[in-house]
MDAnalysis code that builds the backbone (N, CA, C; Angstrom):
import MDAnalysis as mda
import numpy as np

u = mda.Universe.empty(447, n_residues=149, atom_resindex=np.repeat(np.arange(149), 3), trajectory=True)
u.add_TopologyAttr("name", ["N", "CA", "C"] * 149)
u.add_TopologyAttr("resid", np.arange(1, 150))
u.add_TopologyAttr("resname", ["UNK", "UNK", "UNK", "UNK", "UNK", "UNK", "UNK", "UNK", "UNK", "UNK", "UNK", "UNK", "UNK", "UNK", "UNK", "UNK", "UNK", "UNK", "UNK", "UNK", "UNK", "UNK", "UNK", "UNK", "UNK", "UNK", "UNK", "UNK", "UNK", "UNK", "UNK", "UNK", "UNK", "UNK", "UNK", "UNK", "UNK", "UNK", "UNK", "UNK", "UNK", "UNK", "UNK", "UNK", "UNK", "UNK", "UNK", "UNK", "UNK", "UNK", "UNK", "UNK", "UNK", "UNK", "UNK", "UNK", "UNK", "UNK", "UNK", "UNK", "UNK", "UNK", "UNK", "UNK", "UNK", "UNK", "UNK", "UNK", "UNK", "UNK", "UNK", "UNK", "UNK", "UNK", "UNK", "UNK", "UNK", "UNK", "UNK", "UNK", "UNK", "UNK", "UNK", "UNK", "UNK", "UNK", "UNK", "UNK", "UNK", "UNK", "UNK", "UNK", "UNK", "UNK", "UNK", "UNK", "UNK", "UNK", "UNK", "UNK", "UNK", "UNK", "UNK", "UNK", "UNK", "UNK", "UNK", "UNK", "UNK", "UNK", "UNK", "UNK", "UNK", "UNK", "UNK", "UNK", "UNK", "UNK", "UNK", "UNK", "UNK", "UNK", "UNK", "UNK", "UNK", "UNK", "UNK", "UNK", "UNK", "UNK", "UNK", "UNK", "UNK", "UNK", "UNK", "UNK", "UNK", "UNK", "UNK", "UNK", "UNK", "UNK", "UNK", "UNK", "UNK", "UNK", "UNK", "UNK", "UNK"])
u.atoms.positions = np.array([
    [57.790, -20.729, 52.672],
    [56.458, -21.248, 52.942],
    [55.455, -20.134, 52.638],
    [54.422, -20.484, 51.901],
    [53.373, -19.535, 51.524],
    [52.027, -20.124, 51.926],
    [51.114, -19.245, 52.338],
    [49.740, -19.647, 52.641],
    [48.810, -19.058, 51.593],
    [47.858, -19.853, 51.145],
    [46.828, -19.375, 50.227],
    [45.466, -19.751, 50.802],
    [44.482, -18.903, 50.531],
    [43.144, -19.086, 51.092],
    [42.096, -19.021, 49.994],
    [41.114, -19.881, 50.097],
    [39.949, -19.850, 49.209],
    [38.711, -19.814, 50.091],
    [37.706, -19.066, 49.652],
    [36.478, -18.873, 50.424],
    [35.328, -19.606, 49.744],
    [34.509, -20.279, 50.559],
    [33.359, -21.039, 50.078],
    [32.119, -20.622, 50.861],
    [30.977, -20.669, 50.208],
    [29.699, -20.349, 50.849],
    [28.729, -21.507, 50.649],
    [27.951, -21.795, 51.680],
    [26.920, -22.820, 51.555],
    [25.817, -22.562, 52.578],
    [24.668, -23.138, 52.299],
    [23.496, -23.018, 53.165],
    [23.285, -24.355, 53.849],
    [23.015, -24.322, 55.141],
    [22.819, -25.570, 55.869],
    [21.916, -25.329, 57.069],
    [21.096, -26.316, 57.377],
    [20.261, -26.260, 58.574],
    [20.799, -27.258, 59.589],
    [20.547, -26.969, 60.837],
    [20.918, -27.902, 61.907],
    [20.018, -27.656, 63.101],
    [20.107, -28.544, 64.058],
    [19.419, -28.394, 65.334],
    [20.342, -28.971, 66.396],
    [20.356, -28.360, 67.552],
    [21.222, -28.811, 68.640],
    [20.404, -29.631, 69.634],
    [20.677, -30.918, 69.645],
    [19.969, -31.860, 70.494],
    [20.205, -31.543, 71.971],
    [19.130, -31.512, 72.751],
    [19.180, -31.360, 74.195],
    [19.758, -30.012, 74.635],
    [19.651, -29.017, 73.775],
    [20.124, -27.670, 74.077],
    [18.990, -26.886, 74.729],
    [19.314, -25.925, 75.594],
    [18.277, -25.199, 76.322],
    [17.981, -23.811, 75.757],
    [18.225, -23.614, 74.476],
    [17.937, -22.320, 73.851],
    [17.238, -22.525, 72.517],
    [17.027, -21.441, 71.794],
    [16.281, -21.533, 70.536],
    [16.957, -22.397, 69.467],
    [18.252, -22.633, 69.577],
    [18.957, -23.443, 68.571],
    [18.639, -24.934, 68.686],
    [17.761, -25.298, 69.635],
    [17.306, -26.688, 69.688],
    [16.341, -26.982, 68.544],
    [15.793, -25.938, 67.949],
    [14.886, -26.073, 66.815],
    [15.673, -26.102, 65.514],
    [15.149, -26.801, 64.521],
    [15.797, -26.799, 63.210],
    [15.784, -25.373, 62.672],
    [16.964, -24.916, 62.285],
    [17.118, -23.570, 61.737],
    [18.311, -23.574, 60.798],
    [18.424, -22.572, 59.961],
    [19.493, -22.563, 58.973],
    [20.409, -21.372, 59.083],
    [21.559, -21.512, 58.431],
    [22.566, -20.457, 58.375],
    [23.140, -20.378, 56.965],
    [23.645, -19.219, 56.641],
    [24.453, -19.031, 55.435],
    [25.905, -19.072, 55.893],
    [26.531, -20.225, 55.729],
    [27.895, -20.431, 56.209],
    [28.917, -19.895, 55.215],
    [30.023, -19.434, 55.761],
    [31.176, -19.044, 54.956],
    [32.369, -19.803, 55.516],
    [33.067, -20.532, 54.644],
    [34.212, -21.343, 55.054],
    [35.462, -20.814, 54.367],
    [36.451, -20.409, 55.159],
    [37.743, -19.971, 54.637],
    [38.734, -21.099, 54.851],
    [39.316, -21.570, 53.762],
    [40.256, -22.689, 53.798],
    [41.643, -22.151, 53.463],
    [42.570, -22.254, 54.399],
    [43.940, -21.788, 54.192],
    [44.875, -22.981, 54.226],
    [45.648, -23.114, 53.152],
    [46.643, -24.181, 53.067],
    [48.021, -23.540, 52.952],
    [49.045, -24.322, 53.247],
    [50.405, -23.803, 53.157],
    [51.301, -24.805, 52.448],
    [52.360, -24.267, 51.864],
    [53.327, -25.095, 51.169],
    [54.353, -24.230, 50.483],
    [55.251, -24.878, 49.803],
    [56.288, -24.175, 49.046],
    [55.855, -24.160, 47.590],
    [55.828, -22.998, 46.971],
    [55.403, -22.924, 45.570],
    [56.271, -23.822, 44.678],
    [55.640, -24.419, 43.688],
    [56.329, -25.287, 42.729],
    [57.483, -24.511, 42.091],
    [58.680, -25.078, 42.129],
    [59.870, -24.378, 41.622],
    [60.337, -24.883, 40.259],
    [59.750, -25.970, 39.786],
    [60.140, -26.524, 38.486],
    [59.476, -25.711, 37.381],
    [60.270, -24.971, 36.637],
    [59.751, -24.091, 35.591],
    [59.019, -24.867, 34.491],
    [59.311, -26.153, 34.381],
    [58.654, -26.996, 33.375],
    [57.278, -27.509, 33.854],
    [57.033, -27.419, 35.132],
    [55.776, -27.904, 35.689],
    [54.670, -26.891, 35.406],
    [53.526, -27.353, 34.951],
    [52.411, -26.450, 34.641],
    [51.893, -25.715, 35.877],
    [52.222, -26.192, 37.071],
    [51.804, -25.537, 38.323],
    [52.943, -24.680, 38.894],
    [53.893, -24.330, 38.057],
    [55.048, -23.516, 38.454],
    [54.575, -22.254, 39.177],
    [55.157, -22.012, 40.363],
    [54.832, -20.826, 41.148],
    [53.638, -20.981, 42.065],
    [52.969, -22.133, 42.037],
    [51.762, -22.341, 42.846],
    [52.048, -23.238, 44.048],
    [51.411, -22.906, 45.165],
    [51.371, -23.825, 46.306],
    [50.376, -24.930, 45.959],
    [49.218, -24.522, 45.498],
    [48.174, -25.420, 45.007],
    [47.373, -24.631, 43.985],
    [46.944, -25.268, 42.955],
    [46.073, -24.636, 41.974],
    [44.748, -24.338, 42.684],
    [44.280, -23.086, 42.629],
    [43.019, -22.747, 43.290],
    [41.881, -23.630, 42.781],
    [41.947, -24.035, 41.517],
    [40.936, -24.933, 40.965],
    [40.958, -26.293, 41.636],
    [42.154, -26.790, 41.972],
    [42.270, -28.068, 42.677],
    [41.708, -27.964, 44.091],
    [42.023, -26.868, 44.773],
    [41.495, -26.665, 46.123],
    [39.977, -26.540, 46.078],
    [39.467, -25.816, 45.095],
    [38.022, -25.664, 44.930],
    [37.358, -27.025, 44.719],
    [37.946, -27.861, 43.886],
    [37.390, -29.193, 43.624],
    [37.366, -30.031, 44.900],
    [38.460, -30.024, 45.655],
    [38.547, -30.807, 46.890],
    [37.450, -30.400, 47.870],
    [37.312, -29.105, 48.087],
    [36.325, -28.634, 49.070],
    [34.904, -28.812, 48.536],
    [34.674, -28.517, 47.270],
    [33.328, -28.689, 46.719],
    [32.873, -30.138, 46.750],
    [33.754, -31.064, 46.386],
    [33.377, -32.481, 46.349],
    [33.184, -33.080, 47.738],
    [33.951, -32.627, 48.716],
    [33.962, -33.279, 50.020],
    [33.213, -32.547, 51.127],
    [32.983, -31.264, 50.957],
    [32.260, -30.495, 51.975],
    [30.976, -29.909, 51.386],
    [31.100, -29.075, 50.376],
    [29.945, -28.344, 49.851],
    [28.882, -29.295, 49.301],
    [29.264, -30.226, 48.460],
    [28.280, -31.150, 47.872],
    [27.550, -31.938, 48.952],
    [28.231, -32.234, 50.009],
    [27.666, -33.046, 51.100],
    [26.782, -32.227, 52.045],
    [27.203, -30.997, 52.386],
    [26.521, -30.242, 53.432],
    [25.616, -29.119, 52.930],
    [25.820, -28.628, 51.711],
    [24.993, -27.522, 51.213],
    [23.534, -27.964, 51.099],
    [22.650, -27.164, 51.642],
    [21.209, -27.421, 51.645],
    [20.853, -28.765, 52.296],
    [21.617, -29.126, 53.308],
    [21.298, -30.328, 54.074],
    [20.855, -29.926, 55.480],
    [20.303, -30.889, 56.180],
    [19.946, -30.726, 57.586],
    [20.878, -31.643, 58.368],
    [21.550, -31.092, 59.375],
    [22.504, -31.868, 60.163],
    [22.013, -31.938, 61.603],
    [21.926, -33.162, 62.103],
    [21.556, -33.378, 63.497],
    [22.471, -34.445, 64.091],
    [22.602, -34.411, 65.384],
    [23.400, -35.402, 66.106],
    [22.729, -36.771, 66.044],
    [23.546, -37.796, 66.075],
    [23.010, -39.171, 66.115],
    [22.189, -39.403, 67.375],
    [22.386, -38.564, 68.397],
    [21.636, -38.702, 69.645],
    [20.225, -38.145, 69.548],
    [19.954, -37.343, 68.528],
    [18.628, -36.761, 68.337],
    [17.697, -37.790, 67.696],
    [16.398, -37.672, 67.931],
    [15.446, -38.590, 67.280],
    [15.288, -38.201, 65.803],
    [16.119, -38.770, 64.966],
    [16.224, -38.342, 63.573],
    [15.525, -39.251, 62.579],
    [14.991, -40.353, 63.002],
    [14.399, -41.326, 62.076],
    [13.256, -40.741, 61.255],
    [12.546, -39.758, 61.796],
    [11.422, -39.174, 61.077],
    [11.841, -38.566, 59.742],
    [13.075, -38.092, 59.646],
    [13.531, -37.458, 58.402],
    [13.580, -38.459, 57.254],
    [13.803, -39.718, 57.551],
    [13.872, -40.746, 56.514],
    [12.521, -40.953, 55.835],
    [11.450, -40.569, 56.510],
    [10.095, -40.819, 55.996],
    [9.460, -39.605, 55.334],
    [10.160, -38.489, 55.275],
    [9.597, -37.280, 54.671],
    [10.561, -36.783, 53.593],
    [10.636, -37.529, 52.503],
    [11.615, -37.182, 51.465],
    [11.274, -35.876, 50.752],
    [10.048, -35.392, 50.875],
    [9.695, -34.099, 50.281],
    [10.392, -32.941, 51.001],
    [10.869, -33.192, 52.221],
    [11.524, -32.140, 52.996],
    [12.936, -32.520, 53.432],
    [13.214, -33.798, 53.573],
    [14.476, -34.224, 54.154],
    [15.167, -35.267, 53.280],
    [15.346, -34.966, 52.007],
    [16.057, -35.938, 51.170],
    [17.565, -35.761, 51.265],
    [18.005, -34.682, 51.889],
    [19.437, -34.442, 52.066],
    [19.675, -34.081, 53.532],
    [20.155, -35.050, 54.275],
    [20.426, -34.821, 55.688],
    [21.668, -35.590, 56.097],
    [22.237, -35.163, 57.186],
    [23.473, -35.748, 57.709],
    [23.239, -36.047, 59.186],
    [23.479, -37.281, 59.569],
    [23.416, -37.656, 60.976],
    [24.862, -37.690, 61.460],
    [25.224, -36.744, 62.303],
    [26.622, -36.605, 62.710],
    [26.909, -37.359, 64.006],
    [28.163, -37.700, 64.163],
    [28.632, -38.357, 65.387],
    [28.758, -37.355, 66.530],
    [28.572, -36.086, 66.240],
    [28.809, -35.014, 67.206],
    [27.622, -34.056, 67.202],
    [27.566, -33.201, 68.202],
    [26.605, -32.108, 68.221],
    [27.019, -31.138, 67.121],
    [26.143, -30.813, 66.153],
    [26.556, -30.004, 64.997],
    [26.685, -28.506, 65.295],
    [27.572, -28.200, 66.220],
    [27.903, -26.806, 66.503],
    [28.939, -26.339, 65.478],
    [29.114, -25.047, 65.387],
    [30.125, -24.487, 64.488],
    [31.505, -25.026, 64.854],
    [31.783, -25.140, 66.154],
    [33.075, -25.637, 66.630],
    [33.337, -27.068, 66.185],
    [32.349, -27.928, 66.359],
    [32.527, -29.331, 65.980],
    [32.577, -29.503, 64.464],
    [31.797, -28.716, 63.756],
    [31.804, -28.835, 62.298],
    [33.143, -28.404, 61.707],
    [33.734, -27.332, 62.212],
    [35.011, -26.878, 61.652],
    [36.102, -27.927, 61.897],
    [36.064, -28.589, 63.046],
    [37.035, -29.655, 63.314],
    [36.794, -30.850, 62.386],
    [35.550, -31.203, 62.173],
    [35.200, -32.297, 61.258],
    [35.666, -31.978, 59.836],
    [35.384, -30.769, 59.369],
    [35.800, -30.353, 58.027],
    [37.318, -30.402, 57.882],
    [38.039, -30.021, 58.931],
    [39.509, -30.047, 58.883],
    [40.017, -31.460, 58.623],
    [39.433, -32.430, 59.296],
    [39.844, -33.810, 59.085],
    [39.569, -34.286, 57.669],
    [38.440, -33.912, 57.134],
    [38.072, -34.312, 55.773],
    [39.025, -33.682, 54.755],
    [39.219, -32.371, 54.854],
    [40.041, -31.654, 53.873],
    [41.500, -32.077, 53.963],
    [42.023, -32.219, 55.173],
    [43.432, -32.614, 55.355],
    [43.758, -33.904, 54.618],
    [42.836, -34.845, 54.667],
    [43.056, -36.154, 54.041],
    [43.042, -36.103, 52.519],
    [42.519, -35.040, 51.936],
    [42.368, -34.961, 50.480],
    [43.426, -34.087, 49.800],
    [44.233, -33.381, 50.579],
    [45.228, -32.470, 50.005],
    [46.420, -33.230, 49.441],
    [47.085, -32.670, 48.432],
    [48.321, -33.287, 47.920],
    [49.372, -33.370, 49.034],
    [50.301, -34.289, 48.887],
    [51.313, -34.549, 49.924],
    [52.152, -33.319, 50.258],
    [52.366, -32.437, 49.306],
    [53.234, -31.275, 49.532],
    [52.476, -30.046, 50.040],
    [51.191, -30.210, 50.343],
    [50.355, -29.100, 50.811],
    [49.749, -29.489, 52.150],
    [49.757, -28.547, 53.094],
    [49.203, -28.801, 54.426],
    [48.048, -27.858, 54.708],
    [47.061, -28.371, 55.425],
    [45.984, -27.507, 55.880],
    [46.523, -26.661, 57.028],
    [46.478, -25.360, 56.872],
    [46.973, -24.445, 57.900],
    [45.861, -24.097, 58.883],
    [44.735, -23.644, 58.358],
    [43.602, -23.332, 59.219],
    [42.309, -23.256, 58.430],
    [41.222, -23.384, 59.168],
    [39.874, -23.179, 58.646],
    [39.194, -22.157, 59.529],
    [38.359, -21.352, 58.921],
    [37.491, -20.446, 59.670],
    [36.091, -20.658, 59.123],
    [35.163, -21.032, 59.995],
    [33.789, -21.277, 59.594],
    [32.888, -20.239, 60.246],
    [32.332, -19.361, 59.409],
    [31.362, -18.369, 59.871],
    [29.988, -19.020, 59.874],
    [29.313, -18.971, 61.024],
    [27.939, -19.455, 61.113],
    [26.969, -18.304, 60.856],
    [27.362, -17.127, 61.286],
    [26.628, -15.904, 60.989],
    [27.663, -14.869, 60.564],
    [27.210, -13.704, 60.219],
    [28.132, -12.654, 59.761],
    [29.175, -12.297, 60.817],
    [28.805, -12.428, 62.094],
    [29.734, -12.010, 63.150],
    [30.047, -13.099, 64.177],
    [29.820, -14.364, 63.808],
    [30.146, -15.477, 64.699],
    [30.822, -16.582, 63.907],
    [31.998, -16.999, 64.377],
    [32.742, -18.030, 63.662],
    [33.587, -18.855, 64.621],
    [34.050, -19.999, 64.106],
    [34.982, -20.861, 64.840],
    [36.217, -21.065, 63.976],
    [37.371, -21.092, 64.615],
    [38.645, -21.314, 63.934],
    [39.212, -22.675, 64.306],
    [39.891, -23.287, 63.341],
    [40.671, -24.498, 63.563],
    [42.053, -24.233, 62.987],
    [43.102, -24.454, 63.789],
    [44.480, -24.278, 63.332],
    [45.236, -25.587, 63.492],
    [45.980, -25.969, 62.463],
    [46.784, -27.187, 62.515],
    [47.764, -27.132, 63.678],
    [48.358, -25.973, 63.908],
    [49.365, -25.846, 64.970],
    [48.786, -26.122, 66.348],
    [47.493, -25.877, 66.523],
    [46.831, -26.163, 67.810],
    [46.485, -27.629, 67.958],
    [46.532, -28.366, 66.859],
    [46.071, -29.746, 66.858],
    [47.147, -30.749, 66.519],
    [48.408, -30.324, 66.539],
    [49.512, -31.238, 66.269],
    [49.654, -32.201, 67.423],
    [49.942, -33.426, 67.089],
    [50.130, -34.442, 68.130],
    [51.456, -34.183, 68.845],
    [51.378, -34.173, 70.134],
    [52.565, -33.905, 70.957],
    [53.404, -35.150, 71.099],
])
């Protein structure tokens, strides 16, 4: 079993609904997402992916299409927040996400794990994600912590 990791960067704004600190205001972060998958490297010498757990290009495509394209330069707020105003100001809010959850780093990393897991090839598993919200603050998600008992 081998683990491979690819790193992604994106910019995103969010606001924490009903929070009692400065993060209740719309503000942005430069996020860094580390995606680690695991699997057994391809052993068929005739296969063009010989020796790979996953082609880094394939992993890049999966994450770019399903996470980066959706969340980069977007504003994310909880469905509980009064978000309707964003629909009327397309000069500022043409890319926004109304989430089912409070858009904390913890909730976002769990959400991203569900999205990425569903898109991986059958022989590759999501091992963990690490989402940096700032240079020195991050949340981790590990498959082993989330296995159904």
